[in-house]
C-alpha positions as a LaTeX table, in Angstrom:
\begin{tabular}{lrrr}
\hline
Residue & $x$ (\AA) & $y$ (\AA) & $z$ (\AA) \\
\hline
Met1 & 55.04 & 144.50 & 38.40 \\
Ser2 & 56.72 & 141.39 & 39.70 \\
Ala3 & 59.01 & 138.88 & 38.13 \\
Ser4 & 59.55 & 135.18 & 38.64 \\
Leu5 & 62.81 & 134.31 & 40.29 \\
Thr6 & 63.24 & 131.26 & 38.08 \\
Glu7 & 62.70 & 130.32 & 34.49 \\
Gly8 & 63.55 & 126.58 & 34.44 \\
Asn9 & 61.40 & 123.61 & 35.31 \\
Pro10 & 61.27 & 122.22 & 38.85 \\
Val11 & 63.58 & 119.28 & 39.61 \\
Pro12 & 61.73 & 116.57 & 41.62 \\
Gly13 & 64.92 & 115.43 & 43.37 \\
Tyr14 & 65.58 & 118.88 & 44.79 \\
Met15 & 61.92 & 119.26 & 45.72 \\
Leu16 & 62.14 & 115.99 & 47.67 \\
Cys17 & 65.25 & 117.23 & 49.50 \\
Thr18 & 63.41 & 120.39 & 50.51 \\
Ala19 & 60.34 & 118.44 & 51.61 \\
Ile20 & 62.40 & 116.07 & 53.80 \\
Leu21 & 64.14 & 118.98 & 55.51 \\
Ala22 & 60.95 & 120.98 & 56.02 \\
Ile23 & 59.14 & 118.03 & 57.62 \\
Thr24 & 62.12 & 117.09 & 59.80 \\
Leu25 & 62.62 & 120.64 & 61.07 \\
Ala26 & 58.91 & 121.15 & 61.70 \\
Val27 & 58.59 & 117.94 & 63.74 \\
Ser28 & 61.82 & 118.59 & 65.64 \\
Gly29 & 61.02 & 122.23 & 66.39 \\
Tyr30 & 57.47 & 121.49 & 67.53 \\
Ala31 & 58.64 & 118.69 & 69.85 \\
Lys32 & 61.25 & 120.96 & 71.45 \\
Leu33 & 58.75 & 123.81 & 71.77 \\
Arg34 & 56.28 & 121.54 & 73.59 \\
Asp35 & 58.94 & 120.23 & 75.97 \\
Pro36 & 61.71 & 122.78 & 76.67 \\
Arg37 & 63.13 & 120.45 & 79.34 \\
Ser38 & 64.10 & 118.02 & 76.59 \\
Val39 & 66.39 & 120.71 & 75.13 \\
Glu40 & 68.03 & 121.18 & 78.52 \\
Glu41 & 68.60 & 117.44 & 78.93 \\
Gly42 & 69.96 & 117.15 & 75.38 \\
Ile43 & 72.46 & 119.96 & 75.98 \\
Leu44 & 73.69 & 118.31 & 79.17 \\
Asn45 & 73.79 & 114.83 & 77.64 \\
Leu46 & 75.91 & 116.02 & 74.72 \\
Gly47 & 78.14 & 118.30 & 76.80 \\
Leu48 & 77.18 & 121.45 & 74.89 \\
Leu49 & 76.64 & 123.76 & 77.85 \\
Pro50 & 79.78 & 125.90 & 77.14 \\
Ile51 & 78.45 & 126.87 & 73.70 \\
Ala52 & 74.68 & 126.51 & 74.21 \\
Pro53 & 73.30 & 128.37 & 77.26 \\
Ile54 & 70.22 & 126.47 & 78.38 \\
Lys55 & 67.65 & 129.28 & 78.65 \\
Phe56 & 68.77 & 130.90 & 75.39 \\
Thr57 & 68.84 & 127.62 & 73.46 \\
Gln58 & 65.44 & 126.51 & 74.79 \\
Ile59 & 63.91 & 129.54 & 73.05 \\
Val60 & 66.11 & 130.02 & 69.99 \\
Leu61 & 66.56 & 126.41 & 68.79 \\
Pro62 & 62.90 & 125.35 & 68.41 \\
Ala63 & 61.91 & 128.78 & 67.07 \\
Gly64 & 64.78 & 128.67 & 64.58 \\
Glu65 & 63.90 & 125.16 & 63.38 \\
Leu66 & 60.25 & 126.13 & 62.87 \\
Leu67 & 61.21 & 129.31 & 60.99 \\
Leu68 & 63.55 & 127.36 & 58.73 \\
Ala69 & 60.80 & 124.82 & 58.05 \\
Leu70 & 58.46 & 127.66 & 57.12 \\
Gly71 & 61.09 & 129.23 & 54.85 \\
Leu72 & 61.73 & 125.94 & 53.05 \\
Leu73 & 58.00 & 125.53 & 52.53 \\
Ala74 & 57.01 & 129.03 & 51.50 \\
Ala75 & 59.89 & 131.52 & 51.10 \\
Pro76 & 58.74 & 134.12 & 48.52 \\
Ala77 & 59.46 & 133.15 & 44.94 \\
Tyr78 & 58.57 & 136.49 & 43.40 \\
Leu79 & 60.22 & 139.86 & 43.96 \\
Ala80 & 59.60 & 143.29 & 42.52 \\
Glu81 & 61.29 & 144.22 & 39.27 \\
Gly82 & 64.66 & 145.82 & 39.81 \\
Thr83 & 65.52 & 143.86 & 42.99 \\
Pro84 & 69.31 & 143.31 & 43.15 \\
Glu85 & 70.25 & 139.83 & 41.97 \\
Ile86 & 71.98 & 138.94 & 45.27 \\
Leu87 & 68.71 & 139.52 & 47.13 \\
Arg88 & 66.72 & 137.63 & 44.50 \\
Ile89 & 68.95 & 134.59 & 45.05 \\
Gly90 & 68.89 & 135.14 & 48.81 \\
Thr91 & 65.09 & 134.88 & 49.15 \\
Phe92 & 65.22 & 131.09 & 49.30 \\
Gly93 & 68.99 & 130.73 & 49.31 \\
Ala94 & 69.41 & 132.28 & 52.78 \\
Thr95 & 67.01 & 129.73 & 54.23 \\
Ala96 & 68.78 & 126.90 & 52.43 \\
Met97 & 72.20 & 128.12 & 53.61 \\
Leu98 & 71.11 & 128.41 & 57.25 \\
Thr99 & 69.55 & 124.95 & 57.05 \\
Trp100 & 72.79 & 123.52 & 55.65 \\
Leu101 & 74.82 & 125.11 & 58.45 \\
Leu102 & 72.43 & 123.71 & 61.09 \\
Met103 & 72.57 & 120.20 & 59.60 \\
Ala104 & 76.39 & 120.38 & 59.44 \\
Phe105 & 76.45 & 121.40 & 63.10 \\
Tyr106 & 74.18 & 118.48 & 64.01 \\
Val107 & 76.53 & 116.07 & 62.21 \\
Phe108 & 79.48 & 117.50 & 64.17 \\
Val109 & 77.63 & 117.23 & 67.50 \\
Ile110 & 76.64 & 113.58 & 67.00 \\
Ala111 & 80.10 & 112.60 & 65.72 \\
Arg112 & 81.62 & 114.25 & 68.79 \\
Ala113 & 79.13 & 112.46 & 71.07 \\
Leu114 & 80.09 & 109.08 & 69.62 \\
Lys115 & 83.80 & 109.84 & 69.93 \\
Thr116 & 83.54 & 111.00 & 73.57 \\
Gly117 & 81.00 & 108.40 & 74.68 \\
Arg118 & 78.20 & 110.87 & 75.37 \\
Thr119 & 75.51 & 108.54 & 74.03 \\
Glu120 & 72.77 & 108.99 & 76.63 \\
Gly121 & 70.42 & 110.62 & 74.11 \\
Cys122 & 70.26 & 113.79 & 72.03 \\
Asn123 & 66.51 & 114.45 & 72.46 \\
Cys124 & 66.61 & 115.48 & 68.80 \\
Phe125 & 62.84 & 115.04 & 68.48 \\
Gly126 & 61.82 & 115.85 & 72.03 \\
Arg127 & 62.32 & 113.87 & 75.20 \\
Asp128 & 63.12 & 110.22 & 74.62 \\
Ser129 & 65.43 & 107.54 & 75.96 \\
Val130 & 66.90 & 106.53 & 72.61 \\
Pro131 & 70.70 & 106.51 & 72.87 \\
Val132 & 72.97 & 108.13 & 70.30 \\
Thr133 & 74.34 & 105.48 & 67.93 \\
Arg134 & 76.12 & 105.41 & 64.59 \\
Tyr135 & 72.67 & 105.30 & 62.98 \\
Thr136 & 71.96 & 108.72 & 64.50 \\
Leu137 & 75.07 & 109.93 & 62.70 \\
Tyr138 & 73.97 & 108.27 & 59.43 \\
Arg139 & 70.60 & 110.01 & 59.71 \\
Asn140 & 72.22 & 113.39 & 60.22 \\
Ile141 & 74.58 & 112.84 & 57.31 \\
Ala142 & 71.56 & 112.01 & 55.12 \\
Leu143 & 69.89 & 115.25 & 56.26 \\
Leu144 & 73.08 & 117.18 & 55.50 \\
Thr145 & 73.08 & 115.64 & 52.02 \\
Ala146 & 69.47 & 116.74 & 51.54 \\
Ala147 & 70.42 & 120.23 & 52.73 \\
Thr148 & 73.22 & 120.27 & 50.15 \\
Gly149 & 70.66 & 119.44 & 47.46 \\
Ser150 & 68.37 & 122.28 & 48.53 \\
Leu151 & 71.27 & 124.71 & 48.75 \\
Tyr152 & 72.43 & 123.79 & 45.25 \\
Ala153 & 68.86 & 124.15 & 43.98 \\
Ser154 & 68.64 & 127.66 & 45.46 \\
Tyr155 & 71.59 & 128.76 & 43.28 \\
Thr156 & 70.33 & 127.07 & 40.11 \\
Gly157 & 66.81 & 128.41 & 39.98 \\
Gly158 & 65.08 & 126.40 & 42.71 \\
Thr159 & 62.62 & 127.94 & 45.15 \\
Ser160 & 60.61 & 126.91 & 48.19 \\
Leu161 & 58.51 & 123.73 & 48.10 \\
Ile162 & 55.08 & 125.29 & 47.68 \\
His163 & 56.18 & 127.47 & 44.75 \\
Glu164 & 57.93 & 124.52 & 43.11 \\
Leu165 & 54.77 & 122.40 & 43.45 \\
Leu166 & 52.73 & 125.13 & 41.77 \\
Arg167 & 55.06 & 124.92 & 38.76 \\
Ala168 & 55.41 & 121.12 & 38.72 \\
Ser169 & 54.17 & 118.95 & 35.88 \\
Ala170 & 52.02 & 115.82 & 36.13 \\
Gly171 & 55.15 & 113.71 & 35.71 \\
Asp172 & 56.80 & 115.49 & 38.64 \\
Tyr173 & 53.81 & 114.68 & 40.85 \\
Val174 & 54.00 & 111.01 & 39.90 \\
Trp175 & 57.71 & 110.95 & 40.76 \\
Leu176 & 57.14 & 112.66 & 44.12 \\
Ala177 & 54.18 & 110.43 & 44.97 \\
Ser178 & 56.29 & 107.34 & 44.30 \\
Ala179 & 59.04 & 108.67 & 46.57 \\
Leu180 & 56.46 & 109.40 & 49.27 \\
Ile181 & 55.02 & 105.88 & 49.05 \\
Leu182 & 58.52 & 104.40 & 49.32 \\
Ala183 & 59.27 & 106.58 & 52.37 \\
Val184 & 56.05 & 105.49 & 54.11 \\
Leu185 & 56.77 & 101.82 & 53.37 \\
Leu186 & 60.30 & 102.10 & 54.78 \\
Trp187 & 59.00 & 103.90 & 57.87 \\
Ala188 & 56.28 & 101.28 & 58.43 \\
Phe189 & 58.80 & 98.46 & 57.95 \\
Ala190 & 61.21 & 100.01 & 60.45 \\
Arg191 & 58.41 & 100.49 & 63.00 \\
Ser192 & 57.16 & 96.93 & 62.63 \\
Glu193 & 60.68 & 95.51 & 62.96 \\
Ala194 & 61.31 & 97.60 & 66.08 \\
Ala195 & 57.99 & 96.51 & 67.60 \\
Gly196 & 58.78 & 92.86 & 66.96 \\
Thr197 & 62.32 & 92.97 & 68.29 \\
Thr198 & 62.92 & 91.42 & 71.69 \\
Arg199 & 65.94 & 91.68 & 73.90 \\
Ser200 & 68.55 & 88.99 & 73.52 \\
Glu201 & 69.43 & 86.97 & 76.59 \\
Glu202 & 72.72 & 88.81 & 76.79 \\
Asp203 & 71.05 & 92.23 & 76.83 \\
Ala204 & 68.01 & 91.34 & 78.94 \\
Pro205 & 68.03 & 92.30 & 82.63 \\
Met206 & 69.03 & 89.38 & 84.86 \\
Ala207 & 65.76 & 88.53 & 86.60 \\
Ala208 & 65.62 & 87.52 & 90.24 \\
Gln209 & 65.72 & 83.71 & 90.54 \\
Phe210 & 63.12 & 81.69 & 92.46 \\
Ser211 & 62.63 & 78.00 & 93.25 \\
Ile212 & 59.86 & 75.94 & 94.83 \\
Asn213 & 60.62 & 74.45 & 98.24 \\
Ala214 & 59.32 & 71.23 & 99.79 \\
Asn215 & 56.19 & 73.03 & 101.00 \\
Gly216 & 55.36 & 74.21 & 97.49 \\
Glu217 & 56.32 & 77.78 & 98.36 \\
Glu218 & 58.39 & 80.06 & 96.18 \\
Glu219 & 61.84 & 80.89 & 97.54 \\
Tyr220 & 64.35 & 83.49 & 96.37 \\
Val221 & 67.53 & 81.91 & 95.00 \\
Arg222 & 70.62 & 83.71 & 96.29 \\
Leu223 & 73.19 & 83.87 & 93.52 \\
Pro224 & 76.84 & 84.92 & 94.00 \\
Ile225 & 77.58 & 88.63 & 93.79 \\
Pro226 & 79.28 & 89.35 & 90.42 \\
His227 & 82.88 & 90.50 & 90.19 \\
Ser228 & 82.71 & 94.21 & 89.26 \\
Ser229 & 84.37 & 97.42 & 90.38 \\
Leu230 & 82.94 & 100.80 & 91.32 \\
Tyr231 & 84.43 & 103.95 & 92.76 \\
Leu232 & 83.25 & 106.64 & 95.14 \\
Ser233 & 82.13 & 109.91 & 93.59 \\
Thr234 & 84.16 & 111.76 & 96.23 \\
Asp235 & 87.37 & 109.82 & 95.48 \\
Gln236 & 87.71 & 108.79 & 91.85 \\
Lys237 & 91.02 & 107.01 & 92.52 \\
Arg238 & 89.52 & 104.70 & 95.12 \\
Phe239 & 88.06 & 101.62 & 93.45 \\
Thr240 & 86.23 & 98.87 & 95.28 \\
Thr241 & 84.49 & 95.68 & 94.20 \\
Leu242 & 80.88 & 94.74 & 94.79 \\
Arg243 & 81.96 & 91.82 & 96.96 \\
Asp244 & 84.35 & 93.90 & 99.07 \\
Met245 & 81.66 & 96.52 & 99.65 \\
Ala246 & 79.14 & 93.92 & 100.78 \\
Arg247 & 81.66 & 92.18 & 103.02 \\
Ala248 & 81.80 & 95.26 & 105.23 \\
Gln249 & 78.04 & 95.93 & 105.18 \\
Ala250 & 74.98 & 94.74 & 103.28 \\
Arg251 & 74.26 & 97.17 & 100.44 \\
Val252 & 71.43 & 98.30 & 98.20 \\
Leu253 & 72.57 & 99.58 & 94.81 \\
Leu254 & 70.17 & 101.80 & 92.88 \\
Phe255 & 71.30 & 102.25 & 89.26 \\
Leu256 & 69.92 & 105.56 & 88.01 \\
Ser257 & 70.10 & 107.88 & 85.01 \\
Pro258 & 69.63 & 111.68 & 85.11 \\
Thr259 & 67.28 & 111.60 & 82.10 \\
Cys260 & 64.97 & 108.80 & 83.27 \\
Ser261 & 61.60 & 109.86 & 84.76 \\
Gly262 & 61.27 & 106.60 & 86.71 \\
Cys263 & 64.72 & 107.23 & 88.22 \\
Thr264 & 63.52 & 110.62 & 89.45 \\
Arg265 & 60.62 & 109.00 & 91.29 \\
Val266 & 62.99 & 106.53 & 92.94 \\
Ala267 & 65.59 & 109.17 & 93.81 \\
Lys268 & 62.98 & 111.26 & 95.66 \\
Asn269 & 62.71 & 108.49 & 98.25 \\
Leu270 & 66.46 & 108.11 & 98.82 \\
Pro271 & 66.76 & 110.45 & 101.85 \\
Ala272 & 63.93 & 108.64 & 103.68 \\
Trp273 & 65.33 & 105.20 & 102.88 \\
Gln274 & 68.83 & 106.14 & 104.02 \\
Glu275 & 67.44 & 107.55 & 107.26 \\
Lys276 & 65.18 & 104.59 & 108.06 \\
Leu277 & 67.61 & 101.84 & 107.04 \\
Pro278 & 70.97 & 102.87 & 108.55 \\
Met279 & 71.94 & 99.20 & 108.89 \\
Leu280 & 72.11 & 99.00 & 105.09 \\
Gly281 & 74.36 & 100.97 & 102.80 \\
Ile282 & 71.98 & 102.51 & 100.25 \\
His283 & 73.83 & 103.86 & 97.23 \\
Pro284 & 72.63 & 105.65 & 94.09 \\
Val285 & 74.87 & 104.60 & 91.19 \\
Tyr286 & 75.58 & 106.65 & 88.05 \\
Ala287 & 77.60 & 105.70 & 84.97 \\
Ser288 & 79.99 & 108.67 & 85.24 \\
Met289 & 80.73 & 111.86 & 87.14 \\
Glu290 & 79.16 & 113.72 & 84.21 \\
Lys291 & 75.88 & 111.85 & 84.77 \\
Leu292 & 76.00 & 112.66 & 88.48 \\
Lys293 & 76.53 & 116.35 & 87.70 \\
Gln294 & 73.58 & 116.22 & 85.29 \\
Ala295 & 71.38 & 114.70 & 87.99 \\
Val296 & 72.33 & 117.50 & 90.37 \\
Thr297 & 71.86 & 120.22 & 87.73 \\
Leu298 & 68.45 & 118.85 & 86.71 \\
Asp299 & 67.36 & 118.42 & 90.35 \\
Arg300 & 67.07 & 114.66 & 89.79 \\
Leu301 & 69.05 & 113.83 & 92.96 \\
Pro302 & 67.79 & 115.28 & 96.27 \\
Ala303 & 70.21 & 117.66 & 97.96 \\
Glu304 & 69.84 & 115.64 & 101.19 \\
Val305 & 71.65 & 112.70 & 99.59 \\
Ser306 & 75.32 & 112.85 & 100.57 \\
His307 & 77.70 & 112.47 & 97.66 \\
Glu308 & 79.76 & 110.19 & 99.89 \\
Thr309 & 77.08 & 107.55 & 99.32 \\
Val310 & 77.03 & 107.99 & 95.53 \\
Leu311 & 78.93 & 105.41 & 93.49 \\
Ile312 & 80.25 & 105.67 & 89.93 \\
Asp313 & 80.03 & 102.69 & 87.57 \\
Pro314 & 82.41 & 103.41 & 84.65 \\
Gln315 & 81.06 & 102.24 & 81.29 \\
His316 & 78.11 & 100.53 & 83.07 \\
Ala317 & 80.42 & 97.62 & 83.92 \\
Ala318 & 78.60 & 96.59 & 87.12 \\
His319 & 75.19 & 97.57 & 85.78 \\
His320 & 75.46 & 95.20 & 82.82 \\
Asn321 & 75.76 & 92.25 & 85.19 \\
Phe322 & 72.15 & 92.84 & 86.12 \\
Gly323 & 70.87 & 94.17 & 82.77 \\
Gly324 & 70.84 & 97.61 & 81.19 \\
Ser325 & 67.50 & 99.00 & 82.38 \\
Val326 & 67.00 & 101.90 & 84.78 \\
Pro327 & 65.95 & 102.33 & 87.48 \\
Leu328 & 67.36 & 99.04 & 88.73 \\
Ala329 & 67.87 & 97.88 & 92.33 \\
Val330 & 69.83 & 94.97 & 93.71 \\
Val331 & 70.62 & 93.96 & 97.31 \\
Leu332 & 74.11 & 92.67 & 98.13 \\
Gly333 & 74.35 & 90.42 & 101.18 \\
Ser334 & 77.35 & 90.53 & 103.51 \\
Asp335 & 77.87 & 86.79 & 102.93 \\
Gly336 & 78.82 & 87.29 & 99.27 \\
Leu337 & 75.41 & 86.42 & 97.84 \\
Leu338 & 72.60 & 88.52 & 96.39 \\
Ala339 & 69.93 & 89.19 & 98.99 \\
Gly340 & 67.26 & 90.74 & 96.75 \\
Gly341 & 66.61 & 91.62 & 93.14 \\
Pro342 & 67.64 & 92.67 & 90.66 \\
Val343 & 64.37 & 94.44 & 89.93 \\
Thr344 & 63.71 & 97.13 & 87.33 \\
Gly345 & 61.09 & 99.86 & 87.12 \\
Ser346 & 60.17 & 102.50 & 89.70 \\
Glu347 & 57.24 & 100.54 & 91.15 \\
Glu348 & 59.27 & 97.36 & 91.48 \\
Val349 & 62.17 & 99.22 & 93.12 \\
Asn350 & 59.81 & 100.90 & 95.57 \\
Asp351 & 58.21 & 97.51 & 96.38 \\
Leu352 & 61.64 & 96.00 & 97.08 \\
Met353 & 62.51 & 98.89 & 99.40 \\
Asp354 & 59.16 & 98.46 & 101.20 \\
Gln355 & 60.07 & 94.80 & 101.79 \\
Leu356 & 63.41 & 95.86 & 103.27 \\
Leu357 & 61.67 & 98.37 & 105.52 \\
Glu358 & 59.25 & 95.67 & 106.67 \\
Thr359 & 62.16 & 93.34 & 107.45 \\
Phe360 & 64.64 & 95.72 & 109.06 \\
Ala361 & 62.49 & 98.62 & 110.32 \\
Pro362 & 58.84 & 97.51 & 110.58 \\
Glu363 & 58.03 & 100.53 & 112.74 \\
Glu364 & 59.04 & 102.78 & 109.84 \\
Ile365 & 57.09 & 101.00 & 107.11 \\
Glu366 & 55.01 & 103.19 & 104.86 \\
Pro367 & 54.29 & 103.24 & 101.13 \\
Ala368 & 57.07 & 104.82 & 99.11 \\
Ala369 & 56.18 & 108.36 & 98.11 \\
Glu370 & 54.88 & 108.83 & 94.58 \\
Pro371 & 54.69 & 112.19 & 92.82 \\
Ala372 & 51.39 & 113.99 & 93.06 \\
Val373 & 48.96 & 113.57 & 90.18 \\
His374 & 49.17 & 117.23 & 89.21 \\
Glu375 & 52.98 & 116.99 & 89.04 \\
Ala376 & 52.81 & 114.01 & 86.71 \\
Asn377 & 50.34 & 115.83 & 84.49 \\
Glu378 & 52.59 & 118.87 & 84.32 \\
Asn379 & 55.41 & 116.70 & 82.97 \\
Thr380 & 53.27 & 114.67 & 80.55 \\
Asp381 & 54.31 & 116.84 & 77.62 \\
\hline
\end{tabular}
C-alpha cells in the first residue's frame, strides 16, 4: 500500500516556481559539467578560492545542480503507509530547502562581487565574457524568490513538478501555458534587443586614425598619448604616466584579461616579442594585481615573462582611453604621440607586432605563433 503525500489541488504559481528553478539548475549544471575550466575561472573571478577549492567544486557544483534539478522535477510523491511525517515532508522538501540555500548563497556571492568590484564574470552558465552587473543580482534575487515559493509549497502539500502536472486540471495547464508563452516572448525580446544594440561612441574602442596624403596613399595619424597613470606590478606604490613611460623608451602596451581566450593566444607570443624587440618596452597590462594572479594561476601568462615588465591599470583607467575590448595593443612613441594602434583582437594584435618586427628586426620576422588546431578543438567546449 502507498499513500499520496498531498490531498489538495496543485497551485500553478508554485508549479511555475519549481519549473523555473529546475530548468535554470539543469542548464547551469550541464554547462559547468561540459566545461570544468569555467568553474575554475568563476571561482577566481569572484575571489571564492578560500571557501571553494577548485578541484572539489568542479565536481560537486555541477553534479549538485543537476541532482537538485532532477529532485525538483521528479522527487517521489508517494511513500509507504506508516512513513514518519517528517520524512514524508522531506521527500520534496529537502530538495526545495537545498535549492533555497544554494540560491541564497548565489545572491550573497553576486552582491559581494558588486561591492568589491569583482565583476569580471561569474561563469554562472558556463564560460562567457559577460560581466557581473546589478542585473545579475536582480536575476539571482528572482531565483531566490522562486526558491522561496517552492520551499513554501513543499510544506503546504506541494510536490515535484512531474507529480504536480499529473494532478493538474485543464485550467492549470492553460495558466502554465500562458506563463510559458510570456516567458518565451520576453526572452525573444531581450535577445533581439541585445542583437540590435551597438556600442556608443563613448564605449567603442578608439580606432586607429588614417588620412590620405598627396599621393593618394593612406597614412597613420599620430595622435597625442592620453594622460593616464599605471603602476608596476612589482612596486604598487610607484605610479607612472603613459607619457613619462614613453619619454624614456617607446612602448607597446598589451591590455589583457585572464579569462579571455584571445588574450591567451597573444600572451603566448610575449616572450618571443620581448626577446626580438629589446629596443621597445613590451608590457602586458592587467586591471589589478588580482587579475595578474589569476593569469598566473590559470597559466595564461608565460612563466618567461618577467613581472617587472607587467603593468597594472587600476579600474581600467588607461584602457578606457583606447576602448574596453581585450586583447588590445597600442604603441607609444617616445615623442609623446601614438606610433601604432590601438588595435583589438588577437589577429590584429599579432599583425601589429609583425609590423613592428618587420620595422625594427627584419631578420627576426616570422608569423606570430597560433595555437595548434588540436589545442583549439580541445578548448571548444
